[in-house]
C-alpha positions in Angstrom: 19.2 -54.8 -55.8 20.5 -51.6 -57.4 22.0 -48.7 -55.4 18.8 -46.7 -56.0 16.7 -49.7 -54.8 18.7 -49.8 -51.6 18.4 -46.1 -51.1 14.6 -46.2 -51.5 14.4 -49.2 -49.1 16.4 -47.6 -46.4 14.5 -44.4 -46.8 11.3 -46.3 -46.3 12.7 -47.9 -43.1 14.3 -45.0 -41.4 13.1 -41.8 -43.0 16.6 -40.6 -44.1 18.9 -41.4 -46.9 22.5 -42.6 -46.9 24.6 -40.2 -48.9 28.2 -40.2 -50.0 30.3 -42.6 -52.2 31.9 -44.4 -49.2 28.5 -45.2 -47.7 27.2 -46.6 -51.0 30.3 -48.8 -51.4 29.5 -50.3 -48.0 26.2 -51.4 -49.3 27.3 -53.2 -52.4 27.7 -56.7 -51.1 25.2 -58.7 -49.1 26.9 -61.9 -47.9 24.5 -64.4 -46.3 25.7 -66.3 -43.3 27.0 -69.8 -44.2 26.7 -72.9 -42.2 30.5 -73.2 -41.7 30.5 -69.6 -40.3 28.1 -70.4 -37.5 29.8 -71.5 -34.2 28.1 -74.2 -32.2 27.8 -73.7 -28.5 27.0 -76.9 -26.5 23.9 -76.9 -24.4 21.9 -74.3 -26.2 19.6 -74.6 -29.2 21.1 -73.6 -32.5 19.2 -71.8 -35.3 19.5 -71.8 -39.0 22.8 -70.3 -40.1 21.4 -67.2 -41.6 19.7 -66.4 -38.3 22.3 -67.8 -35.9 24.8 -65.1 -36.9 22.3 -62.3 -36.4 21.2 -63.8 -33.0 24.7 -63.9 -31.8 25.6 -60.3 -32.4 22.3 -59.3 -30.8 23.1 -61.4 -27.8 26.7 -60.1 -27.5 26.2 -56.4 -28.3 26.1 -54.2 -25.2 22.8 -52.5 -24.5 24.3 -49.0 -25.0 25.5 -49.9 -28.5 22.8 -52.2 -29.8 20.9 -49.5 -31.8 24.0 -48.3 -33.5 25.0 -51.8 -34.3 21.6 -52.5 -35.9 21.8 -49.4 -38.1 25.3 -50.3 -39.2 24.1 -53.8 -40.2 21.2 -52.4 -42.1 23.5 -50.1 -44.0 25.6 -53.1 -44.9 22.6 -54.8 -46.4 21.0 -56.9 -43.6 17.4 -57.4 -44.5 14.8 -56.0 -42.1 13.0 -59.4 -41.9 16.2 -61.1 -40.9 16.9 -58.4 -38.2 13.4 -58.9 -36.8 13.8 -62.7 -36.9 17.2 -62.5 -35.2 15.7 -60.5 -32.3 12.7 -62.7 -31.9 14.9 -65.9 -31.8 17.4 -64.2 -29.4 14.5 -63.8 -27.0 13.3 -67.3 -27.6 16.7 -68.7 -26.7 17.6 -66.4 -23.8 14.4 -65.5 -21.9 12.5 -68.0 -19.9 8.8 -68.1 -20.8 7.8 -68.8 -17.2 5.8 -66.9 -16.1 4.4 -65.9 -19.5 4.7 -62.2 -18.9 7.1 -59.8 -17.1 10.5 -59.9 -18.8 9.1 -62.2 -21.5 7.2 -59.3 -22.9 10.5 -58.6 -24.8 9.5 -61.6 -27.0 5.7 -61.2 -27.1 5.7 -57.5 -28.0 7.8 -57.9 -31.1 4.9 -58.6 -33.4 3.0 -55.6 -31.9 6.0 -53.4 -32.6 6.1 -54.6 -36.2 2.4 -54.1 -36.7 2.7 -50.5 -35.5 5.6 -49.9 -37.8 3.8 -51.0 -40.9 1.6 -47.9 -41.0 4.0 -45.5 -39.4 5.5 -42.5 -41.3 9.0 -42.9 -42.6 10.6 -41.0 -39.8 9.0 -43.4 -37.2 9.2 -46.7 -38.9 12.3 -48.1 -37.1 11.4 -46.6 -33.7 9.3 -49.6 -32.5 12.0 -52.0 -33.5 14.7 -50.0 -31.7 12.5 -50.1 -28.6 12.2 -53.8 -29.0 16.0 -54.2 -29.3 16.6 -52.2 -26.1 13.8 -54.1 -24.2 15.4 -57.4 -25.2 18.8 -56.3 -23.7 17.1 -55.3 -20.5 15.2 -58.6 -20.3 18.3 -60.5 -21.2 20.2 -58.9 -18.2 17.2 -59.7 -15.9 17.2 -63.3 -17.0 20.9 -63.6 -16.3 20.2 -62.3 -12.7 17.5 -64.9 -12.3 19.7 -67.9 -13.3 20.6 -67.3 -17.0 18.0 -69.7 -18.5 18.6 -70.8 -22.1 16.6 -73.0 -24.4 18.5 -76.3 -24.7 18.7 -78.5 -27.8 15.8 -80.9 -28.3 16.5 -84.5 -27.3 16.9 -85.9 -30.8 16.9 -89.6 -29.9 13.4 -89.2 -28.4 11.6 -87.3 -31.2 8.6 -89.4 -32.2 8.1 -90.6 -35.8 5.8 -88.6 -38.1 3.0 -91.1 -37.6 3.2 -90.8 -33.9 4.0 -87.1 -33.3 0.5 -85.7 -33.3 -0.9 -88.3 -30.8 2.2 -87.9 -28.6 1.8 -84.2 -28.5 -1.9 -84.2 -27.6 -1.3 -86.8 -24.9 1.6 -84.8 -23.4 -0.3 -81.5 -23.5 -3.4 -83.1 -21.9 -1.4 -84.5 -19.0 0.7 -81.2 -18.7 4.0 -83.1 -19.4 6.8 -80.6 -20.2 9.4 -83.1 -21.4 7.1 -85.2 -23.6 5.5 -82.1 -25.1 8.8 -80.6 -26.0 10.0 -83.5 -28.1 6.5 -84.1 -29.5 6.1 -80.5 -30.8 9.6 -80.8 -32.4 8.4 -83.9 -34.2 5.3 -82.2 -35.3 7.2 -79.2 -36.8 9.3 -81.6 -38.8 6.5 -83.7 -40.2 3.4 -81.5 -40.4 2.5 -78.2 -42.1 1.9 -74.9 -40.4 -1.9 -75.1 -40.5 -2.0 -78.6 -38.9 0.4 -77.7 -36.2 -1.3 -74.4 -35.4 -4.8 -76.0 -35.2 -3.5 -78.0 -32.2 -1.8 -75.0 -30.7 -4.8 -72.6 -31.0 -6.7 -74.9 -28.7 -4.0 -75.2 -26.1 -3.3 -71.5 -26.3 -6.8 -70.6 -25.1 -7.1 -73.5 -22.6 -6.5 -71.4 -19.5 -6.5 -67.8 -18.4 -3.5 -68.3 -16.1 -0.9 -65.5 -16.3 -3.9 -63.1 -17.1 -4.3 -64.3 -20.6 -0.6 -64.2 -21.7 -0.7 -67.8 -22.9 -3.2 -66.9 -25.6 -1.2 -63.7 -26.4 2.0 -65.7 -26.7 0.3 -68.2 -29.0 -1.1 -65.5 -31.3 2.1 -63.4 -31.4 4.2 -66.5 -32.1 2.2 -67.3 -35.2 2.1 -63.6 -36.3 5.9 -63.4 -36.0 6.5 -66.7 -37.8 4.4 -65.5 -40.6 6.8 -62.6 -41.0 10.2 -64.4 -40.5 9.2 -67.8 -42.0 7.8 -71.1 -40.8 11.2 -72.7 -41.2 12.1 -71.1 -37.9 9.0 -72.6 -36.1 10.6 -75.5 -34.1 12.5 -73.5 -31.4 9.7 -70.9 -31.2 7.0 -73.5 -30.7 9.1 -75.4 -28.2 9.3 -72.2 -26.2 5.6 -71.6 -26.6 4.7 -75.1 -25.4 7.0 -74.7 -22.3 5.1 -71.5 -21.6 1.7 -73.0 -22.1 2.4 -75.7 -19.6 3.4 -73.2 -16.9 1.6 -73.7 -13.6 -0.1 -77.0 -14.5 -3.8 -77.4 -14.5 -5.6 -75.0 -12.3 -9.0 -73.4 -11.7 -8.3 -71.0 -14.6 -8.9 -73.9 -17.0 -12.3 -74.7 -15.6 -14.2 -72.6 -18.2 -12.4 -74.5 -20.9 -13.7 -77.8 -19.8 -17.2 -76.5 -19.4 -17.2 -74.6 -22.7 -16.1 -77.7 -24.6 -19.3 -79.4 -23.6 -21.4 -76.4 -24.8 -20.0 -76.5 -28.4 -22.2 -79.5 -29.2 -25.3 -77.5 -28.3 -24.7 -74.8 -31.0 -26.7 -75.0 -34.2 -24.7 -76.4 -37.1 -25.3 -73.3 -39.3 -24.1 -70.8 -36.6 -21.7 -69.2 -39.0 -24.5 -67.8 -41.2 -26.2 -65.8 -38.3 -27.4 -62.3 -38.9 -26.0 -59.1 -37.2 -28.1 -57.9 -34.3 -27.1 -54.8 -32.3 -29.8 -55.7 -29.7 -28.0 -59.0 -29.0 -24.7 -57.0 -28.7 -26.3 -54.9 -26.0 -27.9 -57.8 -24.2 -24.6 -59.8 -24.0 -22.7 -56.6 -22.9 -25.1 -56.2 -20.0 -24.8 -59.8 -19.1 -21.1 -59.7 -19.0 -21.2 -57.1 -16.3 -22.7 -59.5 -13.8 -22.8 -63.2 -14.8 -20.3 -65.9 -13.9 -18.0 -67.7 -16.3 -20.4 -70.5 -17.1 -23.4 -68.3 -17.6 -21.4 -65.9 -19.9 -20.7 -68.8 -22.3 -24.3 -70.1 -22.0 -25.5 -66.6 -23.0 -23.3 -66.7 -26.1 -24.7 -70.1 -27.1 -28.3 -68.9 -26.6 -27.7 -66.0 -29.0 -26.0 -68.1 -31.6 -29.0 -70.5 -31.5 -31.3 -67.6 -32.1 -29.5 -66.9 -35.3 -27.4 -64.0 -34.1 -24.0 -63.6 -35.9 -20.8 -64.3 -34.1 -19.7 -60.8 -35.2 -22.4 -59.2 -33.0 -21.2 -61.2 -30.0 -17.6 -60.3 -30.6 -18.7 -56.7 -30.6 -20.1 -57.2 -27.1 -16.9 -58.8 -25.9 -14.7 -56.1 -27.3 -17.0 -53.4 -25.8 -16.9 -55.3 -22.4 -13.1 -55.4 -22.4 -12.8 -51.7 -23.2 -15.4 -50.8 -20.6 -13.3 -52.5 -17.9 -10.4 -50.3 -18.9 -12.6 -47.2 -18.8 -13.8 -48.1 -15.3 -10.2 -48.5 -14.1 -7.1 -48.5 -16.1 -4.9 -51.2 -14.5 -2.8 -54.2 -15.4 -5.7 -56.7 -15.2 -8.3 -54.6 -17.1 -5.7 -53.8 -19.8 -5.3 -57.5 -20.5 -9.0 -57.9 -20.9 -8.4 -56.1 -24.2 -5.1 -57.7 -25.2 -6.0 -61.2 -24.3 -9.4 -61.0 -26.0 -7.7 -59.6 -29.0 -5.7 -62.8 -29.2 -8.8 -64.9 -28.8 -10.5 -63.0 -31.6 -7.3 -63.5 -33.7 -7.6 -67.3 -33.0 -11.3 -67.2 -34.1 -10.3 -65.6 -37.4 -7.2 -67.7 -38.1 -8.5 -71.2 -37.1 -10.0 -73.4 -39.8 -11.8 -75.6 -37.3 -15.4 -74.7 -36.3 -15.0 -76.2 -32.8 -11.9 -74.1 -32.1 -13.5 -71.0 -33.4 -16.6 -71.5 -31.2 -14.4 -72.4 -28.3 -12.4 -69.1 -28.7 -15.7 -67.2 -28.7 -17.0 -68.9 -25.6 -13.7 -68.6 -23.8 -13.6 -64.9 -24.5 -17.0 -64.4 -22.9 -15.9 -66.4 -19.9 -12.6 -64.7 -19.6 -14.2 -61.2 -19.5 -16.0 -62.2 -16.3 -12.7 -63.5 -14.9 -10.9 -60.2 -15.7 -13.8 -58.3 -14.2 -13.7 -60.3 -11.0 -9.9 -60.3 -10.9 -9.7 -56.5 -11.3 -12.4 -56.1 -8.6 -10.4 -58.2 -6.1 -7.0 -56.9 -7.0 -7.4 -53.2 -7.6 -11.0 -52.4 -6.9 -13.4 -51.8 -9.8 -16.0 -48.9 -10.0 -19.3 -49.9 -11.5 -19.3 -47.0 -14.0 -18.9 -45.8 -16.6 -20.9 -48.1 -18.9 -19.5 -47.8 -22.4 -22.9 -47.9 -24.1 -24.1 -45.0 -21.9 -20.9 -42.9 -22.1 -21.8 -39.4 -23.4 -19.9 -37.5 -26.1 -18.8 -33.9 -25.6 -21.2 -31.2 -26.7 -18.9 -30.1 -29.5 -16.9 -32.4 -31.7 -13.3 -31.3 -32.2 -12.4 -30.6 -35.8 -9.0 -32.1 -35.5 -7.5 -35.0 -33.4 -4.8 -32.7 -32.1 -7.2 -31.2 -29.5 -8.1 -34.7 -28.2 -4.6 -35.8 -27.7 -3.5 -32.4 -26.3 -5.9 -32.7 -23.4 -5.5 -36.4 -22.8 -3.0 -36.2 -20.0 -5.0 -33.6 -18.1 -8.3 -35.4 -18.2 -8.7 -38.8 -20.0 -12.5 -38.9 -19.5 -12.9 -35.5 -21.2 -10.6 -36.6 -24.0 -12.6 -39.8 -24.5 -15.8 -37.8 -24.7 -14.2 -35.6 -27.3 -13.1 -38.7 -29.2 -16.6 -40.1 -29.2 -18.0 -36.9 -30.5 -15.3 -36.7 -33.1 -16.0 -40.3 -34.3 -19.8 -39.9 -34.4 -19.4 -36.7 -36.3 -17.7 -38.6 -39.1 -14.1 -37.8 -38.0 -11.4 -39.8 -39.7 -10.4 -42.9 -37.8 -7.2 -43.1 -39.8 -6.2 -39.7 -38.6 -7.0 -40.6 -35.1 -5.0 -43.8 -35.1 -2.1 -42.2 -37.1 -1.8 -39.6 -34.3 -2.1 -42.3 -31.6 0.5 -44.5 -33.3 3.0 -41.6 -33.5 2.6 -40.8 -29.9 3.1 -44.5 -28.9 6.3 -44.7 -31.0 7.8 -41.5 -29.6 6.5 -41.7 -26.0 5.8 -45.3 -25.3 8.1 -46.9 -22.6 6.4 -50.2 -21.8 5.5 -53.3 -23.7 1.9 -52.8 -22.8 1.9 -49.4 -24.6 2.8 -51.2 -27.9 0.6 -54.3 -27.3 -2.5 -52.2 -26.4 -2.1 -49.9 -29.3 -1.7 -52.7 -31.8 -4.8 -54.5 -30.3 -6.9 -51.4 -30.3 -6.3 -50.6 -33.9 -6.9 -54.2 -35.0 -10.1 -54.6 -32.9 -11.5 -51.4 -34.2 -10.9 -52.7 -37.8 -12.7 -55.9 -37.2 -15.6 -54.6 -35.1 -19.0 -53.7 -36.6 -19.3 -50.1 -37.7 -22.0 -49.3 -35.1 -19.6 -50.0 -32.2 -16.4 -48.5 -33.6 -17.0 -45.0 -32.2 -17.2 -46.4 -28.7 -14.1 -48.6 -29.1 -12.2 -45.6 -30.5 -13.2 -43.4 -27.5 -12.4 -46.2 -25.0 -8.9 -46.5 -26.4 -8.1 -43.1 -25.0 -7.9 -44.6 -21.5 -4.6 -46.3 -22.3 -3.1 -44.3 -25.2 -0.4 -41.6 -24.9 -1.1 -37.9 -25.1 0.9 -35.1 -26.8 1.9 -33.7 -23.3 3.3 -37.0 -22.1 7.1 -37.0 -21.9 9.1 -38.4 -24.8 10.6 -41.9 -24.4 14.1 -41.8 -22.9 15.2 -43.9 -25.8 13.9 -41.5 -28.5 16.9 -39.2 -28.6 19.3 -42.1 -28.9 17.2 -43.8 -31.6 17.0 -40.5 -33.6 20.8 -40.2 -33.3 21.2 -43.8 -34.6 18.8 -43.2 -37.5 20.7 -40.1 -38.5 23.5 -42.2 -39.8 21.2 -44.0 -42.3 
């Protein structure tokens, strides 16, 4: 890359330009890590040399200096993708994925942070990654307090042959066997392609709702991040994933999975060519407010067999998840959105009809589980109903008005957002503003995960339900009057040196 190329690249990433001869001289050489440079630490998994060196400085850098260290490495030519990969793998090695949540959000939220950065303005583009770096250091310290877990090397002598790896993996996962699954998934990664391995993992990722859906979220975010950093890094990532998926053993949270597998055979073979039906969307949405897990899946099968498109049923599920958040913004209702987002992602990524159908049926069943879980944990009002939610009398001409009043009254802001969307307001402008506020005011992994899910779900929903989804997102987004992230000033300071 020429000096001008580097300048443009860094400007795109950080929103400012390195100036001065000395700074440019520091960028002239990019020296990749070499195998002989990587130290080997007994008892912990080792990564490929080009990532091992990055992981080590992330692990060893003190929290108060990690942002400045990252900027310095970018200035010296470290590629952004390698920096993201190093952070992701540092989390995989150092943070225990049990339970799948809590401090492990430092790993699961990395792909959400990256998604938000893709469409962020230049000045904001590195902010989500800086947040992720700081969050990793916090979670790393917490993990040390809880026993300092690390991912160990795989037991090489026990790895099954390529001809046996798939069967061994399925058998181990079906009997919830940690040790056998660990060596089997390593064998799979070494002998099968990404699509084949993920087809197995999609199913196990959506098997149970334990940890309020985080297993499905971890599965989807693992694949998303591997798509960015490269499948060659899959083995340790998927070993961590499998360890997380087997957390807790088989429980009642897997009961819908067993039931829904039996329903798949009842679905008409040509279900994928169904026709959109807004009436079916409304009918399923109403059912999801009151039926149990089994009846929710049965209702989906009945609609599919009437020739209704899967997209119309996904619309109902997305609306139902958003409605729970409108009725009460809490940790369980939030995950009705983020977990179903991951199930919808599985539906779109899988190449197996049975897995796609299963993800749809599971999503319907899980909505009822989130509904009942929220009711028993936090209490859940019966209203509002998202399809009856009224827009404000006057549509704001600009999104600024919506986000300015959000902190004072979310319901009013959501009504304004609905009026804005129905009047033909720009969804891009709305989400650009929402994204900027998350990047500058977000303090929690759920801020980033929710925002990424809301944007993606809106994109894949049918046009007739998009205004309602946009309005409902107000119930968890940041407003312009919320305080800035405590990390923001430090991040801006680090970026100023780019």
